[in-house]
N, CA and C atoms as a LAMMPS dump frame, in Angstrom:
ITEM: TIMESTEP
0
ITEM: NUMBER OF ATOMS
633
ITEM: BOX BOUNDS ff ff ff
-5.0000000000000000e+02 5.0000000000000000e+02
-5.0000000000000000e+02 5.0000000000000000e+02
-5.0000000000000000e+02 5.0000000000000000e+02
ITEM: ATOMS id mol type element x y z
1 1 1 N 0.807 -1.208 0
2 1 2 C 0 0 0
3 1 3 C 0.846 1.266 0
4 2 1 N 2.155 1.108 -0.106
5 2 2 C 3.005 2.287 -0.1
6 2 3 C 2.95 3 1.232
7 3 1 N 2.872 4.344 1.15
8 3 2 C 2.816 5.152 2.363
9 3 3 C 1.389 5.555 2.719
10 4 1 N 0.407 4.84 2.184
11 4 2 C -0.988 5.164 2.449
12 4 3 C -1.313 4.905 3.916
13 5 1 N -1.699 5.956 4.62
14 5 2 C -1.981 5.846 6.048
15 5 3 C -3.415 5.391 6.274
16 6 1 N -3.597 4.516 7.247
17 6 2 C -4.932 4.066 7.623
18 6 3 C -5.563 5.1 8.54
19 7 1 N -6.775 5.572 8.223
20 7 2 C -7.438 6.573 9.084
21 7 3 C -7.573 6.066 10.521
22 8 1 N -7.512 6.991 11.46
23 8 2 C -7.549 6.625 12.879
24 8 3 C -8.829 5.882 13.246
25 9 1 N -9.945 6.256 12.627
26 9 2 C -11.212 5.586 12.945
27 9 3 C -11.2 4.131 12.502
28 10 1 N -10.543 3.858 11.357
29 10 2 C -10.424 2.486 10.865
30 10 3 C -9.47 1.698 11.759
31 11 1 N -8.362 2.318 12.14
32 11 2 C -7.413 1.673 13.047
33 11 3 C -8.082 1.309 14.375
34 12 1 N -8.905 2.207 14.891
35 12 2 C -9.587 1.97 16.164
36 12 3 C -10.475 0.735 16.079
37 13 1 N -11.225 0.611 14.987
38 13 2 C -12.079 -0.559 14.791
39 13 3 C -11.239 -1.823 14.678
40 14 1 N -10.175 -1.777 13.89
41 14 2 C -9.334 -2.953 13.687
42 14 3 C -8.674 -3.393 14.987
43 15 1 N -8.205 -2.44 15.78
44 15 2 C -7.584 -2.792 17.059
45 15 3 C -8.595 -3.449 17.998
46 16 1 N -9.808 -2.93 18.002
47 16 2 C -10.851 -3.494 18.876
48 16 3 C -11.203 -4.916 18.446
49 17 1 N -11.34 -5.155 17.154
50 17 2 C -11.664 -6.491 16.654
51 17 3 C -10.536 -7.476 16.952
52 18 1 N -9.299 -7.044 16.708
53 18 2 C -8.148 -7.914 16.935
54 18 3 C -8 -8.243 18.418
55 19 1 N -8.153 -7.237 19.278
56 19 2 C -8.012 -7.457 20.726
57 19 3 C -9.056 -8.437 21.239
58 20 1 N -10.287 -8.294 20.757
59 20 2 C -11.357 -9.194 21.181
60 20 3 C -11.083 -10.616 20.702
61 21 1 N -10.673 -10.749 19.442
62 21 2 C -10.398 -12.075 18.877
63 21 3 C -9.213 -12.735 19.574
64 22 1 N -8.196 -11.951 19.905
65 22 2 C -7.004 -12.486 20.56
66 22 3 C -7.308 -12.91 21.997
67 23 1 N -8.1 -12.102 22.679
68 23 2 C -8.41 -12.385 24.081
69 23 3 C -9.364 -13.555 24.252
70 24 1 N -10.246 -13.75 23.265
71 24 2 C -11.254 -14.807 23.368
72 24 3 C -11.26 -15.644 22.084
73 25 1 N -10.403 -16.67 22
74 25 2 C -10.305 -17.483 20.777
75 25 3 C -11.618 -18.112 20.333
76 26 1 N -12.536 -18.354 21.251
77 26 2 C -13.8 -18.982 20.882
78 26 3 C -14.927 -17.994 20.649
79 27 1 N -14.617 -16.705 20.69
80 27 2 C -15.675 -15.69 20.558
81 27 3 C -16.229 -15.652 19.137
82 28 1 N -17.552 -15.569 19.042
83 28 2 C -18.21 -15.47 17.741
84 28 3 C -18.688 -14.034 17.545
85 29 1 N -18.293 -13.444 16.434
86 29 2 C -18.583 -12.037 16.185
87 29 3 C -19.965 -11.846 15.554
88 30 1 N -20.651 -10.844 16.034
89 30 2 C -21.948 -10.439 15.504
90 30 3 C -21.832 -9.009 14.964
91 31 1 N -22.793 -8.637 14.139
92 31 2 C -22.89 -7.253 13.64
93 31 3 C -21.597 -6.79 12.976
94 32 1 N -21.045 -7.62 12.09
95 32 2 C -19.865 -7.215 11.329
96 32 3 C -20.236 -6.627 9.966
97 33 1 N -21.333 -7.103 9.413
98 33 2 C -21.683 -6.706 8.045
99 33 3 C -21.84 -5.197 7.896
100 34 1 N -22.43 -4.542 8.875
101 34 2 C -22.66 -3.1 8.758
102 34 3 C -21.355 -2.307 8.806
103 35 1 N -20.281 -2.916 9.31
104 35 2 C -18.983 -2.231 9.335
105 35 3 C -18.421 -2.089 7.927
106 36 1 N -18.774 -3.021 7.043
107 36 2 C -18.207 -3.018 5.7
108 36 3 C -18.656 -1.798 4.903
109 37 1 N -19.876 -1.341 5.127
110 37 2 C -20.331 -0.174 4.355
111 37 3 C -20.252 1.12 5.155
112 38 1 N -19.458 1.135 6.207
113 38 2 C -19.173 2.393 6.894
114 38 3 C -18.466 3.345 5.94
115 39 1 N -18.747 4.635 6.061
116 39 2 C -18.175 5.615 5.145
117 39 3 C -16.646 5.598 5.179
118 40 1 N -16.054 5.544 6.386
119 40 2 C -14.596 5.571 6.474
120 40 3 C -13.969 4.295 5.941
121 41 1 N -14.635 3.167 6.13
122 41 2 C -14.117 1.89 5.625
123 41 3 C -14.114 1.885 4.1
124 42 1 N -15.241 2.266 3.484
125 42 2 C -15.32 2.279 2.022
126 42 3 C -14.363 3.303 1.417
127 43 1 N -14.227 4.451 2.057
128 43 2 C -13.326 5.483 1.538
129 43 3 C -11.879 5.001 1.563
130 44 1 N -11.496 4.327 2.665
131 44 2 C -10.119 3.821 2.738
132 44 3 C -9.927 2.645 1.791
133 45 1 N -10.939 1.819 1.626
134 45 2 C -10.863 0.711 0.675
135 45 3 C -10.642 1.246 -0.74
136 46 1 N -11.353 2.308 -1.089
137 46 2 C -11.17 2.916 -2.413
138 46 3 C -9.749 3.456 -2.548
139 47 1 N -9.252 4.128 -1.503
140 47 2 C -7.901 4.694 -1.545
141 47 3 C -6.853 3.601 -1.738
142 48 1 N -7.047 2.461 -1.08
143 48 2 C -6.12 1.346 -1.246
144 48 3 C -6.164 0.806 -2.67
145 49 1 N -7.359 0.637 -3.204
146 49 2 C -7.494 0.149 -4.58
147 49 3 C -6.858 1.121 -5.57
148 50 1 N -7.033 2.395 -5.333
149 50 2 C -6.452 3.389 -6.224
150 50 3 C -4.938 3.363 -6.158
151 51 1 N -4.394 3.174 -4.942
152 51 2 C -2.943 3.097 -4.777
153 51 3 C -2.367 1.87 -5.484
154 52 1 N -3.147 0.799 -5.535
155 52 2 C -2.702 -0.435 -6.206
156 52 3 C -2.868 -0.369 -7.716
157 53 1 N -3.611 0.648 -8.191
158 53 2 C -3.89 0.819 -9.618
159 53 3 C -4.625 -0.405 -10.148
160 54 1 N -4.189 -0.97 -11.237
161 54 2 C -4.88 -2.141 -11.787
162 54 3 C -5.765 -1.792 -12.972
163 55 1 N -5.973 -2.774 -13.823
164 55 2 C -6.774 -2.617 -15.038
165 55 3 C -8.259 -2.646 -14.699
166 56 1 N -9.09 -2.065 -15.564
167 56 2 C -10.541 -2.1 -15.326
168 56 3 C -11.118 -3.491 -15.543
169 57 1 N -12.302 -3.723 -14.956
170 57 2 C -12.992 -4.995 -15.115
171 57 3 C -13.863 -5.006 -16.354
172 58 1 N -14.91 -5.844 -16.331
173 58 2 C -15.746 -6.023 -17.519
174 58 3 C -16.519 -4.765 -17.901
175 59 1 N -16.758 -3.869 -16.924
176 59 2 C -17.52 -2.659 -17.233
177 59 3 C -16.652 -1.535 -17.784
178 60 1 N -15.321 -1.731 -17.781
179 60 2 C -14.412 -0.726 -18.329
180 60 3 C -14.222 0.497 -17.442
181 61 1 N -14.824 0.512 -16.269
182 61 2 C -14.746 1.688 -15.401
183 61 3 C -13.362 1.833 -14.784
184 62 1 N -12.803 3.047 -14.856
185 62 2 C -11.506 3.339 -14.28
186 62 3 C -11.666 4.366 -13.159
187 63 1 N -10.587 4.596 -12.406
188 63 2 C -10.641 5.525 -11.282
189 63 3 C -11.019 6.928 -11.748
190 64 1 N -10.506 7.323 -12.919
191 64 2 C -10.823 8.649 -13.459
192 64 3 C -12.322 8.783 -13.721
193 65 1 N -12.96 7.707 -14.147
194 65 2 C -14.404 7.729 -14.392
195 65 3 C -15.172 7.947 -13.09
196 66 1 N -14.731 7.254 -12.042
197 66 2 C -15.387 7.391 -10.734
198 66 3 C -15.257 8.815 -10.227
199 67 1 N -14.064 9.374 -10.346
200 67 2 C -13.817 10.707 -9.816
201 67 3 C -14.501 11.782 -10.646
202 68 1 N -14.677 11.532 -11.935
203 68 2 C -15.438 12.459 -12.768
204 68 3 C -16.919 12.413 -12.398
205 69 1 N -17.389 11.223 -12.055
206 69 2 C -18.782 11.04 -11.644
207 69 3 C -19.029 11.67 -10.273
208 70 1 N -17.986 11.633 -9.443
209 70 2 C -18.082 12.137 -8.07
210 70 3 C -17.821 11.007 -7.095
211 71 1 N -16.637 11.002 -6.473
212 71 2 C -16.264 9.896 -5.601
213 71 3 C -17.235 9.728 -4.437
214 72 1 N -17.586 10.829 -3.785
215 72 2 C -18.495 10.742 -2.634
216 72 3 C -19.843 10.16 -3.052
217 73 1 N -20.321 10.588 -4.198
218 73 2 C -21.598 10.084 -4.719
219 73 3 C -21.493 8.594 -5.037
220 74 1 N -20.375 8.196 -5.694
221 74 2 C -20.159 6.799 -6.081
222 74 3 C -20.088 5.908 -4.844
223 75 1 N -19.329 6.327 -3.837
224 75 2 C -19.217 5.547 -2.609
225 75 3 C -20.549 5.503 -1.854
226 76 1 N -21.285 6.604 -1.891
227 76 2 C -22.589 6.637 -1.238
228 76 3 C -23.564 5.657 -1.86
229 77 1 N -23.552 5.57 -3.187
230 77 2 C -24.434 4.621 -3.874
231 77 3 C -24.027 3.177 -3.591
232 78 1 N -22.72 2.937 -3.496
233 78 2 C -22.237 1.598 -3.17
234 78 3 C -22.631 1.23 -1.74
235 79 1 N -22.473 2.161 -0.818
236 79 2 C -22.846 1.922 0.581
237 79 3 C -24.338 1.602 0.692
238 80 1 N -25.153 2.319 -0.058
239 80 2 C -26.598 2.084 -0.018
240 80 3 C -26.946 0.705 -0.569
241 81 1 N -26.273 0.317 -1.678
242 81 2 C -26.518 -1.01 -2.259
243 81 3 C -26.144 -2.109 -1.268
244 82 1 N -25.053 -1.909 -0.539
245 82 2 C -24.643 -2.885 0.468
246 82 3 C -25.633 -2.91 1.633
247 83 1 N -26.01 -1.743 2.095
248 83 2 C -26.921 -1.646 3.232
249 83 3 C -28.261 -2.291 2.926
250 84 1 N -28.773 -2.057 1.723
251 84 2 C -30.069 -2.612 1.328
252 84 3 C -29.949 -4.032 0.781
253 85 1 N -28.712 -4.576 0.799
254 85 2 C -28.43 -5.938 0.342
255 85 3 C -28.807 -6.15 -1.12
256 86 1 N -28.601 -5.105 -1.919
257 86 2 C -28.847 -5.194 -3.352
258 86 3 C -27.555 -5.407 -4.144
259 87 1 N -26.412 -5.299 -3.456
260 87 2 C -25.124 -5.482 -4.123
261 87 3 C -24.942 -6.936 -4.559
262 88 1 N -24.505 -7.119 -5.804
263 88 2 C -24.108 -8.433 -6.307
264 88 3 C -22.83 -8.245 -7.119
265 89 1 N -21.855 -9.158 -6.972
266 89 2 C -20.6 -9.037 -7.725
267 89 3 C -20.83 -9.097 -9.226
268 90 1 N -20.008 -8.396 -9.963
269 90 2 C -20.044 -8.416 -11.424
270 90 3 C -19.252 -9.611 -11.948
271 91 1 N -19.429 -9.957 -13.217
272 91 2 C -18.589 -11.009 -13.81
273 91 3 C -17.112 -10.618 -13.769
274 92 1 N -16.255 -11.613 -13.839
275 92 2 C -14.812 -11.416 -13.822
276 92 3 C -14.286 -11.348 -15.258
277 93 1 N -13.384 -10.404 -15.514
278 93 2 C -12.73 -10.349 -16.828
279 93 3 C -11.489 -11.232 -16.779
280 94 1 N -11.449 -12.236 -17.631
281 94 2 C -10.351 -13.191 -17.631
282 94 3 C -9.306 -12.798 -18.677
283 95 1 N -8.061 -12.697 -18.219
284 95 2 C -6.933 -12.464 -19.125
285 95 3 C -5.861 -13.496 -18.81
286 96 1 N -4.905 -13.637 -19.716
287 96 2 C -3.841 -14.62 -19.532
288 96 3 C -2.48 -13.935 -19.624
289 97 1 N -1.639 -14.181 -18.609
290 97 2 C -0.331 -13.563 -18.512
291 97 3 C 0.733 -14.601 -18.867
292 98 1 N 1.639 -14.294 -19.811
293 98 2 C 2.697 -15.255 -20.163
294 98 3 C 3.619 -15.527 -18.969
295 99 1 N 3.985 -16.817 -18.785
296 99 2 C 4.926 -17.21 -17.737
297 99 3 C 6.295 -17.49 -18.358
298 100 1 N 7.325 -17.546 -17.525
299 100 2 C 8.692 -17.762 -18.011
300 100 3 C 8.846 -19.104 -18.707
301 101 1 N 8.02 -20.101 -18.309
302 101 2 C 8.128 -21.444 -18.91
303 101 3 C 7.317 -21.584 -20.194
304 102 1 N 6.773 -20.478 -20.667
305 102 2 C 6.019 -20.501 -21.915
306 102 3 C 4.529 -20.735 -21.743
307 103 1 N 4.104 -21.109 -20.547
308 103 2 C 2.686 -21.314 -20.28
309 103 3 C 2.003 -19.987 -19.965
310 104 1 N 0.701 -20.038 -19.838
311 104 2 C -0.073 -18.839 -19.529
312 104 3 C -0.684 -18.941 -18.146
313 105 1 N -0.58 -17.869 -17.395
314 105 2 C -1.187 -17.822 -16.072
315 105 3 C -2.525 -17.082 -16.175
316 106 1 N -3.641 -17.746 -15.818
317 106 2 C -4.94 -17.062 -15.869
318 106 3 C -5.055 -16.018 -14.762
319 107 1 N -5.614 -14.893 -15.108
320 107 2 C -5.791 -13.818 -14.132
321 107 3 C -7.208 -13.273 -14.251
322 108 1 N -7.913 -13.226 -13.146
323 108 2 C -9.269 -12.681 -13.128
324 108 3 C -9.252 -11.242 -12.636
325 109 1 N -9.813 -10.335 -13.407
326 109 2 C -9.824 -8.917 -13.037
327 109 3 C -11.243 -8.508 -12.667
328 110 1 N -11.431 -8.141 -11.418
329 110 2 C -12.741 -7.705 -10.937
330 110 3 C -12.982 -6.248 -11.314
331 111 1 N -14.239 -5.853 -11.299
332 111 2 C -14.56 -4.437 -11.519
333 111 3 C -14.08 -3.629 -10.325
334 112 1 N -13.917 -2.339 -10.529
335 112 2 C -13.479 -1.462 -9.453
336 112 3 C -14.446 -1.52 -8.273
337 113 1 N -15.718 -1.575 -8.566
338 113 2 C -16.751 -1.656 -7.522
339 113 3 C -16.556 -2.892 -6.652
340 114 1 N -16.299 -4.027 -7.304
341 114 2 C -16.09 -5.268 -6.556
342 114 3 C -14.795 -5.227 -5.766
343 115 1 N -13.741 -4.632 -6.353
344 115 2 C -12.461 -4.561 -5.635
345 115 3 C -12.588 -3.711 -4.374
346 116 1 N -13.356 -2.648 -4.442
347 116 2 C -13.564 -1.81 -3.255
348 116 3 C -14.331 -2.59 -2.19
349 117 1 N -15.359 -3.333 -2.591
350 117 2 C -16.126 -4.135 -1.632
351 117 3 C -15.26 -5.204 -0.99
352 118 1 N -14.464 -5.887 -1.79
353 118 2 C -13.599 -6.932 -1.251
354 118 3 C -12.571 -6.355 -0.284
355 119 1 N -12.005 -5.205 -0.638
356 119 2 C -11.022 -4.57 0.238
357 119 3 C -11.665 -4.114 1.539
358 120 1 N -12.89 -3.604 1.463
359 120 2 C -13.613 -3.198 2.669
360 120 3 C -13.841 -4.403 3.581
361 121 1 N -14.197 -5.544 2.987
362 121 2 C -14.4 -6.756 3.781
363 121 3 C -13.105 -7.192 4.448
364 122 1 N -11.992 -7.077 3.731
365 122 2 C -10.691 -7.44 4.296
366 122 3 C -10.335 -6.525 5.458
367 123 1 N -10.606 -5.239 5.323
368 123 2 C -10.3 -4.292 6.405
369 123 3 C -11.005 -4.682 7.698
370 124 1 N -12.212 -5.224 7.579
371 124 2 C -12.995 -5.6 8.758
372 124 3 C -12.634 -6.992 9.26
373 125 1 N -12.447 -7.943 8.343
374 125 2 C -12.253 -9.334 8.736
375 125 3 C -10.805 -9.7 9.046
376 126 1 N -9.858 -9.021 8.407
377 126 2 C -8.455 -9.372 8.575
378 126 3 C -7.973 -9.346 10.028
379 127 1 N -8.343 -8.347 10.839
380 127 2 C -7.887 -8.352 12.233
381 127 3 C -8.352 -9.577 13.021
382 128 1 N -9.505 -10.13 12.649
383 128 2 C -10.029 -11.315 13.33
384 128 3 C -9.258 -12.551 12.883
385 129 1 N -9.071 -12.7 11.573
386 129 2 C -8.29 -13.813 11.058
387 129 3 C -6.872 -13.788 11.621
388 130 1 N -6.27 -12.592 11.636
389 130 2 C -4.876 -12.461 12.058
390 130 3 C -4.675 -12.943 13.493
391 131 1 N -5.655 -12.706 14.346
392 131 2 C -5.538 -13.115 15.75
393 131 3 C -5.466 -14.63 15.898
394 132 1 N -5.963 -15.371 14.913
395 132 2 C -5.969 -16.835 14.979
396 132 3 C -4.731 -17.467 14.342
397 133 1 N -3.901 -16.658 13.676
398 133 2 C -2.745 -17.219 12.975
399 133 3 C -1.574 -17.457 13.925
400 134 1 N -0.787 -18.508 13.673
401 134 2 C 0.382 -18.778 14.514
402 134 3 C 1.464 -17.726 14.282
403 135 1 N 2.327 -17.49 15.267
404 135 2 C 3.344 -16.436 15.149
405 135 3 C 4.346 -16.667 14.031
406 136 1 N 4.539 -17.935 13.624
407 136 2 C 5.527 -18.215 12.579
408 136 3 C 4.985 -17.995 11.17
409 137 1 N 3.733 -17.59 11.048
410 137 2 C 3.168 -17.345 9.716
411 137 3 C 3.381 -15.889 9.318
412 138 1 N 3.967 -15.689 8.137
413 138 2 C 4.317 -14.34 7.689
414 138 3 C 3.533 -13.878 6.466
415 139 1 N 3.054 -14.81 5.663
416 139 2 C 2.406 -14.436 4.411
417 139 3 C 1.067 -13.752 4.626
418 140 1 N 0.824 -12.701 3.845
419 140 2 C -0.454 -11.998 3.823
420 140 3 C -0.868 -11.484 5.205
421 141 1 N 0.096 -10.971 5.954
422 141 2 C -0.209 -10.41 7.271
423 141 3 C 0.29 -8.979 7.333
424 142 1 N -0.508 -8.11 7.911
425 142 2 C -0.162 -6.705 8.045
426 142 3 C 1.127 -6.551 8.857
427 143 1 N 2.084 -5.806 8.305
428 143 2 C 3.329 -5.55 9.015
429 143 3 C 4.338 -6.678 8.942
430 144 1 N 4.058 -7.717 8.137
431 144 2 C 4.992 -8.825 7.986
432 144 3 C 5.321 -9.028 6.513
433 145 1 N 6.511 -9.594 6.256
434 145 2 C 6.913 -9.811 4.873
435 145 3 C 7.848 -11.006 4.771
436 146 1 N 8.203 -11.355 3.533
437 146 2 C 9.036 -12.526 3.281
438 146 3 C 10.443 -12.349 3.854
439 147 1 N 10.953 -11.126 3.849
440 147 2 C 12.295 -10.874 4.374
441 147 3 C 12.368 -11.209 5.867
442 148 1 N 11.316 -10.884 6.603
443 148 2 C 11.277 -11.215 8.026
444 148 3 C 11.248 -12.728 8.232
445 149 1 N 10.552 -13.43 7.353
446 149 2 C 10.498 -14.886 7.448
447 149 3 C 11.891 -15.488 7.231
448 150 1 N 12.619 -14.957 6.26
449 150 2 C 13.976 -15.446 5.981
450 150 3 C 14.887 -15.211 7.183
451 151 1 N 14.768 -14.045 7.799
452 151 2 C 15.573 -13.743 8.984
453 151 3 C 15.241 -14.706 10.118
454 152 1 N 13.953 -15.009 10.261
455 152 2 C 13.53 -15.955 11.3
456 152 3 C 14.131 -17.338 11.062
457 153 1 N 14.105 -17.778 9.799
458 153 2 C 14.684 -19.084 9.451
459 153 3 C 16.182 -19.086 9.743
460 154 1 N 16.851 -18.008 9.363
461 154 2 C 18.302 -17.915 9.595
462 154 3 C 18.626 -17.988 11.085
463 155 1 N 17.851 -17.289 11.898
464 155 2 C 18.086 -17.314 13.341
465 155 3 C 17.805 -18.697 13.918
466 156 1 N 16.772 -19.369 13.389
467 156 2 C 16.422 -20.704 13.869
468 156 3 C 17.516 -21.713 13.533
469 157 1 N 18.165 -21.544 12.369
470 157 2 C 19.247 -22.442 11.97
471 157 3 C 20.389 -22.416 12.986
472 158 1 N 20.611 -21.266 13.582
473 158 2 C 21.69 -21.132 14.56
474 158 3 C 21.277 -21.616 15.948
475 159 1 N 20.022 -22.062 16.092
476 159 2 C 19.553 -22.591 17.374
477 159 3 C 19.314 -24.094 17.272
478 160 1 N 20.242 -24.77 16.588
479 160 2 C 20.229 -26.235 16.473
480 160 3 C 18.996 -26.776 15.771
481 161 1 N 18.522 -26.064 14.746
482 161 2 C 17.452 -26.578 13.885
483 161 3 C 17.971 -26.504 12.44
484 162 1 N 18.806 -27.479 12.038
485 162 2 C 19.529 -27.369 10.768
486 162 3 C 18.732 -27.696 9.512
487 163 1 N 17.523 -28.214 9.647
488 163 2 C 16.772 -28.638 8.465
489 163 3 C 15.709 -27.614 8.089
490 164 1 N 15.623 -27.336 6.794
491 164 2 C 14.633 -26.398 6.268
492 164 3 C 13.838 -27.102 5.171
493 165 1 N 12.534 -27.025 5.244
494 165 2 C 11.665 -27.606 4.215
495 165 3 C 11.058 -26.473 3.394
496 166 1 N 11.308 -26.482 2.106
497 166 2 C 10.778 -25.462 1.205
498 166 3 C 9.709 -26.119 0.334
499 167 1 N 8.481 -25.66 0.45
500 167 2 C 7.38 -26.267 -0.304
501 167 3 C 6.543 -25.189 -0.98
502 168 1 N 5.922 -25.56 -2.06
503 168 2 C 5.073 -24.627 -2.792
504 168 3 C 3.816 -25.368 -3.235
505 169 1 N 2.679 -24.675 -3.196
506 169 2 C 1.422 -25.269 -3.642
507 169 3 C 1.182 -24.865 -5.088
508 170 1 N 1.105 -25.839 -5.962
509 170 2 C 0.902 -25.564 -7.375
510 170 3 C -0.588 -25.512 -7.701
511 171 1 N -1.02 -24.43 -8.347
512 171 2 C -2.398 -24.293 -8.82
513 171 3 C -3.406 -24.563 -7.708
514 172 1 N -3.172 -23.986 -6.52
515 172 2 C -4.056 -24.251 -5.377
516 172 3 C -5.501 -23.863 -5.679
517 173 1 N -5.699 -22.64 -6.182
518 173 2 C -7.064 -22.17 -6.397
519 173 3 C -7.733 -22.883 -7.568
520 174 1 N -6.934 -23.436 -8.467
521 174 2 C -7.525 -24.19 -9.551
522 174 3 C -7.861 -25.612 -9.157
523 175 1 N -7.1 -26.153 -8.194
524 175 2 C -7.267 -27.551 -7.83
525 175 3 C -8.211 -27.768 -6.654
526 176 1 N -8.28 -26.814 -5.727
527 176 2 C -9.132 -26.998 -4.551
528 176 3 C -10.594 -26.75 -4.906
529 177 1 N -11.472 -27.373 -4.185
530 177 2 C -12.899 -27.266 -4.47
531 177 3 C -13.453 -25.897 -4.112
532 178 1 N -14.399 -25.425 -4.899
533 178 2 C -14.993 -24.118 -4.656
534 178 3 C -15.765 -24.095 -3.343
535 179 1 N -16.478 -25.177 -3.052
536 179 2 C -17.265 -25.228 -1.82
537 179 3 C -16.356 -25.147 -0.596
538 180 1 N -15.193 -25.815 -0.668
539 180 2 C -14.247 -25.787 0.455
540 180 3 C -13.74 -24.372 0.686
541 181 1 N -13.398 -23.661 -0.404
542 181 2 C -12.876 -22.299 -0.258
543 181 3 C -13.939 -21.384 0.306
544 182 1 N -15.166 -21.517 -0.149
545 182 2 C -16.226 -20.648 0.343
546 182 3 C -16.489 -20.899 1.826
547 183 1 N -16.389 -22.169 2.241
548 183 2 C -16.571 -22.503 3.655
549 183 3 C -15.503 -21.818 4.494
550 184 1 N -14.272 -21.752 3.995
551 184 2 C -13.191 -21.12 4.743
552 184 3 C -13.426 -19.613 4.862
553 185 1 N -13.986 -18.989 3.811
554 185 2 C -14.265 -17.556 3.863
555 185 3 C -15.314 -17.248 4.912
556 186 1 N -16.258 -18.152 5.119
557 186 2 C -17.324 -17.917 6.083
558 186 3 C -16.845 -17.964 7.539
559 187 1 N -15.722 -18.639 7.817
560 187 2 C -15.155 -18.847 9.152
561 187 3 C -16.223 -18.969 10.245
562 188 1 N -17 -20.09 10.24
563 188 2 C -18.109 -20.251 11.183
564 188 3 C -17.678 -20.272 12.642
565 189 1 N -16.396 -20.618 12.926
566 189 2 C -15.939 -20.645 14.315
567 189 3 C -15.85 -19.248 14.916
568 190 1 N -15.895 -18.22 14.073
569 190 2 C -15.803 -16.845 14.542
570 190 3 C -17.066 -16.03 14.26
571 191 1 N -17.889 -16.521 13.377
572 191 2 C -18.98 -15.713 12.854
573 191 3 C -20.315 -16.09 13.475
574 192 1 N -20.928 -15.148 14.184
575 192 2 C -22.241 -15.378 14.766
576 192 3 C -23.355 -15.134 13.775
577 193 1 N -23.074 -14.345 12.766
578 193 2 C -24 -14.113 11.653
579 193 3 C -23.132 -13.82 10.442
580 194 1 N -23.743 -13.769 9.262
581 194 2 C -22.911 -13.526 8.085
582 194 3 C -22.216 -12.175 8.214
583 195 1 N -20.993 -12.113 7.721
584 195 2 C -20.191 -10.901 7.88
585 195 3 C -19.741 -10.351 6.54
586 196 1 N -20.365 -10.785 5.481
587 196 2 C -20 -10.316 4.16
588 196 3 C -21.258 -10.195 3.317
589 197 1 N -21.189 -9.441 2.205
590 197 2 C -22.377 -9.237 1.382
591 197 3 C -22.974 -10.539 0.88
592 198 1 N -24.296 -10.609 0.708
593 198 2 C -24.914 -11.799 0.141
594 198 3 C -24.456 -12.007 -1.299
595 199 1 N -24.378 -13.25 -1.713
596 199 2 C -23.998 -13.543 -3.093
597 199 3 C -22.527 -13.374 -3.379
598 200 1 N -21.648 -13.534 -2.359
599 200 2 C -20.226 -13.31 -2.598
600 200 3 C -19.502 -14.553 -3.09
601 201 1 N -20.212 -15.643 -3.372
602 201 2 C -19.543 -16.842 -3.859
603 201 3 C -18.591 -16.536 -5.023
604 202 1 N -18.937 -15.617 -5.959
605 202 2 C -17.995 -15.306 -7.039
606 202 3 C -16.662 -14.771 -6.533
607 203 1 N -16.617 -14.188 -5.341
608 203 2 C -15.328 -13.744 -4.794
609 203 3 C -14.378 -14.902 -4.599
610 204 1 N -14.907 -16.1 -4.313
611 204 2 C -14.063 -17.244 -3.969
612 204 3 C -13.734 -18.128 -5.166
613 205 1 N -14.487 -18.007 -6.257
614 205 2 C -14.16 -18.882 -7.396
615 205 3 C -14.302 -18.203 -8.74
616 206 1 N -14.205 -16.876 -8.766
617 206 2 C -14.108 -16.196 -10.051
618 206 3 C -15.422 -15.827 -10.684
619 207 1 N -16.541 -16.309 -10.162
620 207 2 C -17.841 -15.897 -10.673
621 207 3 C -18.026 -16.247 -12.154
622 208 1 N -18.852 -15.461 -12.818
623 208 2 C -19.055 -15.645 -14.24
624 208 3 C -17.931 -14.922 -14.98
625 209 1 N -17.219 -15.638 -15.81
626 209 2 C -16.061 -15.072 -16.469
627 209 3 C -16.409 -14.559 -17.859
628 210 1 N -15.734 -13.481 -18.23
629 210 2 C -15.862 -12.931 -19.576
630 210 3 C -14.467 -12.673 -20.107
631 211 1 N -14.192 -13.124 -21.291
632 211 2 C -12.868 -12.951 -21.884
633 211 3 C -12.785 -11.589 -22.575
């Protein structure tokens, strides 16, 4: 995210969620869905998506289009669609990226609207997930990176642990079942009620694709 600062109101919510999840491993969270369409959450989600740039989805909408339309108006309409449970993900635009071995890597590009919704959900849910992760896990965690993992491995080697296992999962999202992935997104051990927009199954398996 570069130097993009998280607003204090968003940080306050994230700290509260993380502290509760950390203190009570068996706690089930209620009333999370309304946090996703909070004005500050959606605004920061949009800012993160804009900082990441990225190509437009199937609707061709770009950040310049949103800002010409009026960002506050656009976010307000999205918040209302979420609040009234009328939001549904758009189809995914499928493109193929050449790999070094000559094969093609499939890439699904969501619309800007969907990317903002997904990022908003991550802002709310990530602090809860993070509290359940073991300390040795570094991937996809706020404030952690691969370099820190390497340093940890190096330090462990000097503490009489000379063996290192390097493994990689090939085509995980293509090989694992869609139902299994969707079940993991729901995290029933933490969720007292649904915590994400209805109809989000396309978030977990690419939805309806358009080339």
